[in-house]
LOKE-541804 format. One line per 8 residues: number of its first residue (from 1); for each residue x, y, z of N, C-alpha, C. Coordinates in steps of 0.02 Angstrom, whole numbers, plus 32768, in hexadecimal, padded with zeros to 4 digits. Example, Ala and Ser with C-alpha at 12.3 -4.5 7.8 and 13.67 -1.06 7.14 Angstrom:
<rs>
1> 8294,7EE4,8186,8267,7F1F,8186,8294,7F5B,8186 | 8282,7F90,8162,82AC,7FCB,8165,8285,8002,818A;
</rs>
This chain:
<rs>
1> 7CB6,7A95,8678,7CD5,7A7C,862C,7CBE,7A9F,85FB | 7C7F,7AD0,85F6,7C6D,7AD5,85A9,7C96,7B34,85AA | 7C95,7B47,85ED,7CC5,7B94,85E9,7D26,7B88,85F3 | 7D20,7B42,85D8,7D5F,7B2F,85D0,7D6D,7B1C,8592 | 7D42,7AEA,857A,7D34,7AF5,8523,7D43,7B28,851A | 7D12,7B5F,8510,7D05,7BAA,84FD,7D47,7BCD,8517 | 7D67,7BC6,8529,7DA8,7BE4,854A,7DE2,7BD2,851C | 7DDE,7BA2,850F,7DE6,7B57,84E9,7E07,7B5B,849C;
9> 7DB9,7B6C,8489,7DB9,7B74,8450,7DC0,7BC8,842F | 7DBB,7BF2,845D,7DBC,7C2F,8438,7E04,7C2C,844D | 7E40,7C1A,847D,7E84,7C32,845C,7EA0,7C07,842C | 7E7E,7BD1,842F,7E87,7BA6,83BC,7E85,7BD7,838F | 7E4F,7C08,839C,7E2C,7C1B,836B,7E5A,7C57,8348 | 7E62,7C95,83A5,7EA3,7CB9,83A3,7ED9,7C96,838F | 7F01,7C72,8398,7F21,7C42,838E,7F38,7C3E,832F | 7F08,7C40,8318,7F0B,7C26,82B5,7F0F,7C76,82AE;
17> 7EDB,7C9B,82D4,7EE3,7CD4,829C,7F2B,7CFB,82BA | 7F42,7CFE,82EC,7F7D,7D15,82F3,7FAA,7D1C,82B3 | 7FDA,7CDE,82A2,7FF3,7CD2,8275,7FE2,7CFA,822C | 7FA6,7CE8,8227,7F8B,7D00,81DF,7F96,7D4B,81DB | 7FA0,7D61,81F8,7FA6,7DB4,8207,7FF5,7DCE,8231 | 801B,7D90,8241,805D,7D92,8239,80A2,7DAB,820B | 808D,7DA8,81CE,80BD,7DB2,8198,8090,7DE1,8177 | 8062,7E25,8196,804D,7E41,815F,8086,7E74,814C;
25> 80B3,7E92,8183,80E8,7ECC,8167,8104,7EB1,8126 | 811B,7E79,8131,8159,7E62,80EE,811C,7E4C,80B3 | 80E2,7E3D,80B5,80C8,7E37,8074,80AC,7E85,807E | 809A,7E98,8099,808D,7F08,8083,80CD,7F14,8064 | 8115,7F0F,8070,8153,7F1B,8057,814B,7EFA,802C | 814E,7EBE,8012,8137,7EAE,7FD7,8114,7EBF,7F9A | 80D3,7EEC,7FB6,80A7,7F0F,7FA2,80CA,7F4A,7F97 | 80FD,7F77,7FAC,810C,7F96,7FA2,814D,7FA2,7F7F;
33> 817C,7F5D,7F71,81CC,7F66,7F41,818A,7F69,7EED | 815B,7F48,7F0F,8141,7F32,7EA2,8139,7F4B,7EAE | 8114,7F8F,7EBD,80FD,7FE3,7EBE,812F,800F,7E98 | 8176,7FE7,7EC1,81A6,8016,7EBF,81C4,8011,7E7C | 81BF,7FCC,7E52,81CE,7FAB,7E1D,81B9,7FC6,7DE5 | 817D,7FBB,7DD8,815A,7FD3,7DAB,8150,802C,7DB6 | 8162,8069,7DF6,817C,8091,7DEA,81B6,8097,7DA7 | 81E0,8094,7DC9,8227,8092,7DA7,821D,8070,7D82;
41> 81F7,8039,7D5B,81F5,8013,7D05,81C9,8055,7CE3 | 818E,8098,7D12,815E,80C4,7CEC,8121,80AA,7CCC | 8123,8066,7D02,80E0,8042,7CE9,80A2,8062,7D17 | 80A0,808D,7CE1,8053,80B1,7D30,7FFB,808A,7D10 | 800B,8052,7CDC,7FD6,801F,7CBF,7FE7,7FF2,7D2B | 8018,7FC9,7D09,803A,7FA3,7D60,8029,7FBD,7D9A | 802B,8020,7DB0,8006,802A,7DCA,7FF3,8032,7DE2 | 7FA9,8065,7DB1,7F68,8043,7DC9,7F3D,8009,7DEB;
49> 7F5A,7FC9,7DBE,7F54,7F7F,7DBA,7F54,7F82,7E14 | 7F72,7F9C,7E37,7F7F,7FA2,7E7F,7F65,7FB5,7EBE | 7F1B,7FEF,7E98,7EE8,7FFB,7EA7,7EB5,7FDD,7EBE | 7E8A,7FE5,7EE4,7E4E,7FBC,7EDD,7E1C,7FEB,7EC6 | 7DDF,7FD0,7E8A,7DC4,8005,7E67,7D9C,8026,7E72 | 7D95,8037,7EBB,7D74,8071,7EDE,7DA9,80C4,7EF9 | 7DDE,8089,7F04,7E15,80AE,7F25,7E22,80F9,7F0F | 7E3A,8126,7F37,7E50,816F,7F2A,7E86,8175,7F5A;
57> 7EB0,81A8,7F0F,7ED8,81BA,7F37,7EE9,8217,7F4C | 7F02,820E,7F84,7F18,825B,7F73,7F68,8277,7F99 | 7F61,829D,7F5E,7FBC,82A4,7F47,7FB4,82FB,7F72 | 7FFA,82FD,7F68,800F,834C,7F91,7FC7,839D,7F84 | 7FD1,8386,7F47,7FAA,83B2,7F17,7F54,83BD,7F21 | 7F47,83AA,7F70,7F0A,83A5,7F7A,7EE8,838B,7F39 | 7EEC,838D,7F2E,7EC1,8362,7EF4,7EAC,82FB,7EFD | 7E69,82E8,7EF4,7E4A,82B0,7F0B,7E61,8298,7EB4;
65> 7E65,825B,7EB8,7E6C,8223,7E81,7E51,81E2,7E83 | 7E26,81DD,7E59,7DEC,816F,7E60,7DFB,8172,7E16 | 7DEA,8122,7E15,7DD7,8100,7DDC,7E16,8124,7DA6 | 7E0D,8128,7D5A,7E24,811B,7D23,7E51,816C,7D3B | 7E51,8196,7D71,7E8F,81CD,7D64,7EB7,81A7,7D91 | 7EBA,8184,7DB6,7EF5,8173,7DD6,7F2E,815F,7DB9 | 7F16,8129,7D6A,7F52,810E,7D2A,7F5D,815B,7D12 | 7F5A,8197,7D22,7F43,81CB,7CE0,7F7C,81DC,7D0E;
73> 7F81,81E2,7D48,7FAE,8232,7DA0,7FE4,81DA,7D93 | 7FE8,81AC,7DA1,8024,8191,7D89,802E,8199,7D4D | 8024,819B,7D06,8044,81A3,7CCB,8074,81DE,7CE1 | 8043,820D,7CF0,806B,824A,7D08,80AE,8233,7D39 | 8098,8239,7D5B,80C7,821F,7D94,8114,8203,7D69 | 80FE,81BD,7D6C,8138,81A2,7D3A,8158,81BC,7D14 | 815B,81FB,7CFF,8195,8236,7CBB,819C,8256,7CFD | 81A1,8272,7D20,81AD,82A9,7D4E,81F3,829B,7D96;
81> 81DD,822B,7DB3,8204,8223,7DDE,8220,81D2,7DD2 | 824A,81B4,7DFE,8278,8190,7DE5,829B,8180,7E2A | 8296,811F,7E33,82BD,811B,7E4A,82A7,811F,7E83 | 8259,8116,7E8F,8245,810A,7EC0,8235,80D5,7EFC | 8243,80CD,7F3A,8260,80A7,7F73,821C,80B5,7FB3 | 81FC,8085,7FBE,81D0,8085,7FE9,81DC,8065,8026 | 81CB,8078,806B,81ED,8055,8083,81BB,805C,80DF | 8185,8023,80BF,8163,801D,810B,817C,8026,8165;
89> 816A,8057,8183,8178,8054,81B3,814E,8020,81EF | 811C,803C,81EF,80DD,801F,8216,8095,7FE1,81EA | 8098,7FAF,81E7,8061,7F9F,81D9,801B,7F7A,81FC | 7FF4,7F8E,820C,7FBF,7F78,823F,7F8F,7F57,8214 | 7F61,7F2F,8236,7F19,7EFB,8207,7EE7,7F23,823D | 7ECA,7F35,821D,7E7A,7F61,8225,7E51,7F17,8241 | 7E4C,7F19,81E9,7E15,7ECB,8204,7E43,7E98,81C6 | 7E1F,7E71,81B3,7E2E,7E32,819C,7E35,7E4C,814A;
97> 7E1C,7E6E,8143,7E06,7E90,80FD,7E60,7EDD,80E7 | 7E58,7F08,811E,7E5E,7F4B,8114,7EB1,7F33,8162 | 7EDA,7F57,8127,7F35,7F5B,814A,7F24,7FC0,8159 | 7F5E,7FC6,817F,7F58,8022,816E,7FBC,8020,817E | 7FC8,8061,8139,8012,8045,8137,801E,8077,8150 | 8045,807E,8165,8084,80C1,816D,80C6,80D5,8148 | 80D8,80E3,8130,812A,80DE,811D,8159,812A,80FB | 8189,812E,80C1,81B6,8167,80DA,81BB,8146,807A;
105> 81BB,8172,8053,81D8,8162,8026,8209,819D,7FFA | 823A,8168,7FB4,825C,81A4,7FA9,826D,81A7,7F6A | 826A,81E7,7F52,8280,81D0,7EE0,82C1,8200,7EDC | 82B1,81FD,7EA5,82D6,8236,7E8E,82B0,8256,7E6A | 82C2,8297,7E4A,82A4,82BB,7E15,82A6,82CD,7DD2 | 82B7,82B1,7DA3,82B7,82AE,7D44,82D2,8307,7D41 | 8308,82FF,7D1C,831B,8340,7CFD,835A,834E,7D09 | 8368,839B,7D0B,83C4,83AF,7D02,83D0,83C0,7D4F;
113> 839F,83BE,7D67,83BE,83B7,7DC6,839B,838D,7DF2 | 83BB,833B,7DD0,8387,8331,7E0B,838F,8328,7E67 | 8344,8306,7E6B,8354,8321,7EC3,8322,82F7,7EE0 | 834D,82D3,7F16,8334,8286,7F33,82F6,82BE,7F6F | 82C6,8290,7F69,827C,82A9,7F7C,827F,827C,7FC4 | 8257,8296,8000,825B,825A,803C,8219,8267,8070 | 81EE,824E,8047,818D,8267,8070,8180,821E,809B | 8148,821C,80A4,811D,81EA,80C8,80DF,81E9,80B6;
121> 80CF,81BE,80D0,8072,81A1,80B5,8074,8171,80DA | 8027,8174,80CF,7FFB,8144,80FC,7FC7,8124,80AD | 7FBE,80E3,80C5,7F7E,80B2,8090,7F72,809D,80C8 | 7F2D,80A2,808F,7F0F,8061,80B9,7EFC,800F,8088 | 7F0B,7FF6,8077,7F1A,7FBE,805D,7EB7,7F7E,805E | 7E99,7F6A,8028,7E63,7F4F,802C,7E5D,7F15,8017 | 7E49,7EE1,8035,7E42,7E7D,7FF6,7E20,7EA8,7FC5 | 7E30,7E8D,7FA6,7E03,7E92,7F5C,7E10,7E4B,7F56;
129> 7DDE,7E25,7F3F,7DE7,7DEB,7F08,7E16,7DCC,7F1C | 7E2A,7DA0,7F5D,7E63,7D8F,7F89,7EAC,7DB2,7F8A | 7EB2,7DD5,7F7D,7EED,7E05,7F53,7EE2,7E62,7F80 | 7F18,7E6F,7F96,7F12,7EA8,7FA5,7F2B,7EC6,7F7C | 7EED,7F19,7F8F,7EEB,7F59,7F5D,7EFD,7F98,7F87 | 7F02,7FC1,7F5A,7F23,7FF3,7F94,7ECE,8013,7F95 | 7EAA,8037,7FBC,7E89,804A,7FB8,7E74,8093,7FD7 | 7EBC,80B1,8005,7EB2,80F3,7FFF,7EFE,810A,8001;
137> 7F18,8134,7FF6,7F3E,8158,7FE2,7F55,81A6,7FE2 | 7F88,81A6,8012,7F8F,81E9,8033,7FC4,8200,8035 | 8002,8226,800B,804A,8249,801F,8046,8271,8007 | 808B,82A9,8021,80AA,82E1,8038,80F8,82CA,8055;
</rs>
């Protein structure tokens, strides 16, 4: 009887946990859309606010950007690109507080001869005070 009760409790707990994770891809895509909208507005402050305080950005130039440098990085980026679109292709819950996202981005360069660029990215989102924040961001 005790084993049956324990098995039933375990199933109930697992059943409760699954729905909380079921909407991860949609939740992350909504955050990606928020990020894209801020980039299109040229709002480097809003972009930086989407990162955890201890976040790291690893852009294609092999630099490592952290802390206040993230806002500075995006302030420069929004002057060079527009029409950013992020599409989450894979979202995997690593733990209750971490999600890994793999995706594809497209944007258009600014200037006399705009070019549409497609690239890929991987990010790790982390829960900070009940909100998903970018913790590690690598793109190329």
